[in-house]
C-alpha positions, 0 to 999 in steps of 0.5 A: 656470273662467270662464263669461261668461253674456250679460246685459241688465243689471248684476246677478245679478237681471238677464233672460239676454239670448239676443244674443251680440254685441249683449247689453248687459252680460256677467256673468263667473262663476268657478266656482272662488271663485263670484264674478261680475263684471259688464262693460258690453258696449261693442261692443253698439252697433257697426255691424258685427262686434259678435260678433267683437269680443266674442269676441276679448274673451273670448279674451283674458279666458281665459273658458272657457265662454260662455252665450247664446242664439245665436253668429254664424258668425264669433264661433262660428269664432273662439270654436272655433279658442280651444277656447271652450265654447259653450253655448246657452240658449233660455228668455228667461224666465230670469235670470243668477242661475238660470244661475248656481244651475246652474253651482253644481249 
């Protein structure tokens, strides 16, 4: 299963980013291989529709779970339509690595 985690940076020690469509980076963690890949969010600076564009990208990447702080209504509807699980984390002081450790447990 592939899980996407919104991130403020491009490595596991980066802080978790609560913004979905405007996060600077995405960590895609593969729960089978335990590997992770970081992808720059090219939609972060979009004038509008960033969340929807990110949701479309996630669906095309075959991600099954997204961990973020919030989801806009249009992005949420699109992710629901494609059965992508959404997990909301409210903690600002957690790193991507700490979230990955919880996924491995």
